[in-house]
C-alpha positions as CSV (number, residue, x, y, z in Angstrom):
1,M,-13.6,9.3,-30.4
2,A,-11.8,7.7,-27.0
3,P,-12.1,4.5,-26.5
4,R,-14.9,3.1,-23.7
5,H,-11.5,2.1,-20.9
6,Q,-10.3,5.6,-21.2
7,T,-10.9,9.4,-22.2
8,S,-9.6,11.8,-23.9
9,D,-9.0,14.5,-21.7
10,P,-5.3,14.8,-19.7
11,L,-6.3,16.4,-17.2
12,T,-9.0,13.9,-16.9
13,N,-7.0,11.4,-17.2
14,V,-4.9,12.8,-14.2
15,M,-7.4,13.0,-11.9
16,I,-8.5,9.2,-12.4
17,L,-4.5,8.1,-11.8
18,I,-4.1,10.2,-8.4
19,N,-7.4,8.4,-7.2
20,R,-6.5,4.9,-8.4
21,L,-2.7,5.7,-6.4
22,A,-4.0,7.5,-3.7
23,L,-7.1,4.2,-3.8
24,G,-3.9,1.5,-4.0
25,F,-2.4,2.4,-1.7
26,Y,-4.3,2.8,1.4
27,F,-5.7,-1.0,0.1
28,T,-1.8,-2.3,-0.7
29,F,-1.0,-0.7,3.2
30,A,-4.0,-1.7,4.9
31,G,-3.1,-5.5,3.9
32,I,-0.2,-5.1,4.6
33,S,-0.4,-3.6,8.3
34,K,-2.5,-6.6,8.6
35,F,0.4,-8.8,7.7
36,Q,2.5,-7.1,10.4
37,M,0.1,-8.1,13.2
38,G,-0.1,-11.6,12.2
39,L,-2.5,-12.8,10.2
40,E,-4.1,-14.8,13.3
41,Q,-4.4,-11.7,15.7
42,Y,-5.9,-9.6,12.9
43,Y,-8.5,-12.0,12.7
44,N,-9.5,-12.5,16.5
45,I,-8.9,-9.6,17.1
46,K,-10.1,-7.1,14.8
47,F,-12.1,-8.7,12.0
48,L,-14.1,-10.7,14.9
49,S,-14.7,-7.6,16.6
50,L,-16.4,-6.1,13.6
51,A,-18.0,-9.1,12.3
52,P,-22.1,-9.5,11.9
53,S,-23.1,-12.8,14.5
54,W,-25.3,-13.2,11.7
55,L,-22.9,-14.6,8.9
56,P,-21.9,-18.1,9.2
57,D,-18.6,-19.1,10.2
58,F,-17.9,-21.4,7.7
59,F,-18.3,-18.0,5.6
60,M,-16.7,-15.8,8.0
61,R,-13.1,-17.8,8.3
62,P,-12.4,-17.7,4.6
63,Y,-13.3,-14.4,4.3
64,G,-11.7,-12.7,7.1
65,Y,-8.0,-14.3,6.2
66,A,-8.4,-13.4,2.4
67,L,-9.1,-10.1,2.7
68,P,-5.6,-8.8,3.5
69,Y,-4.2,-10.9,0.9
70,A,-6.7,-9.0,-0.9
71,E,-6.1,-5.7,-0.1
72,V,-2.8,-6.2,-0.7
73,L,-3.5,-7.7,-4.7
74,F,-6.3,-5.1,-6.0
75,G,-4.1,-2.4,-4.4
76,V,-1.7,-3.2,-6.3
77,L,-4.0,-3.9,-9.7
78,L,-4.9,-0.5,-8.8
79,M,-1.9,1.7,-8.7
80,L,-0.4,-0.1,-11.3
81,G,-4.0,0.3,-13.4
82,L,-4.4,-3.5,-14.8
83,F,-7.5,-4.4,-14.6
84,G,-9.4,-1.4,-13.8
85,R,-13.1,-1.5,-13.7
86,T,-12.8,-5.6,-12.6
87,T,-10.5,-3.9,-9.5
88,A,-12.7,-1.3,-8.9
89,T,-15.7,-3.2,-8.7
90,F,-13.6,-6.3,-6.4
91,I,-12.6,-3.1,-4.2
92,G,-16.1,-1.8,-4.1
93,L,-17.4,-4.8,-3.3
94,M,-14.5,-5.2,0.5
95,L,-15.5,-1.2,1.2
96,L,-19.0,-3.0,0.8
97,S,-18.6,-5.4,3.0
98,I,-16.9,-3.2,5.5
99,I,-19.4,-0.8,5.2
100,I,-22.3,-3.3,6.5
101,A,-20.4,-4.6,9.1
102,Q,-19.7,-0.8,10.9
103,I,-23.2,-0.1,10.7
104,N,-23.7,-2.9,12.2
105,F,-21.6,-2.7,14.9
106,G,-22.7,0.8,16.1
107,G,-25.4,1.6,13.8
108,F,-25.7,4.2,11.4
109,F,-25.4,6.9,13.1
110,H,-22.4,5.8,15.8
111,G,-20.6,9.0,16.8
112,T,-16.9,6.2,17.8
113,A,-18.6,3.6,18.9
114,V,-16.8,1.7,15.8
115,P,-13.4,1.3,15.4
116,G,-11.3,2.6,12.2
117,P,-12.7,5.6,9.9
118,Y,-16.4,4.9,8.9
119,H,-16.6,8.0,6.8
120,A,-13.6,7.3,4.8
121,N,-14.9,3.7,3.8
122,L,-17.9,5.3,1.7
123,L,-15.3,8.6,0.3
124,F,-13.2,5.2,-1.0
125,F,-16.8,3.6,-1.9
126,T,-17.8,6.7,-4.3
127,L,-14.4,6.3,-6.1
128,T,-14.8,3.3,-6.6
129,L,-17.8,3.7,-8.5
130,W,-16.1,6.7,-10.4
131,L,-13.7,4.2,-11.3
132,I,-16.0,1.7,-12.3
133,A,-17.8,4.2,-14.7
134,T,-14.2,5.7,-15.8
135,G,-12.2,2.2,-16.1
136,S,-8.2,3.7,-15.6
137,G,-7.6,5.6,-18.0
138,A,-4.9,6.2,-20.0
139,I,-2.3,6.7,-17.7
140,S,-2.3,3.0,-16.5
141,L,-1.5,-0.4,-18.1
142,D,-4.8,-0.7,-19.7
143,G,-4.4,2.7,-21.6
144,I,-1.1,0.8,-22.3
145,I,-2.2,-2.4,-23.9
146,F,-5.4,-1.6,-25.3
147,K,-3.9,1.5,-27.3
148,R,-1.4,-1.4,-28.0
149,N,-3.5,-3.9,-29.0
150,K,-5.8,-1.1,-30.9
151,K,-2.8,-0.1,-33.0
152,R,-2.2,-4.6,-33.8
153,R,-5.9,-3.9,-35.7
């Protein structure tokens, strides 16, 4: 029987890898693009345009400035398959906050009023749920580390 963090089916492990790489790549480069834009410009133009008015400034400002760092960090961790379930959980929470901001900005059926691909965030969120359930898979640093630790016992 396979350990909880990985499946024994090779095809499933390849699919987990592909999804981890795609989601990790998306988040890593979303964070990098914010750094290239300049954090101040990103915060003042992009972030504040979606920030809900009911969100207090003492929470919004640190979150807005930390978001690019978190996107790069968790994107890289996801691509490596390190701390898979935890990483997927944090990415899911970031996606959920973005989805809430987009719904708050233009409603659920907003057409093209909301900047950015609304539907992509919903799909990415479902991917994070799948990665939380499956873990990083065998083709990951988690898979290698846990396999090595199992052999030591």
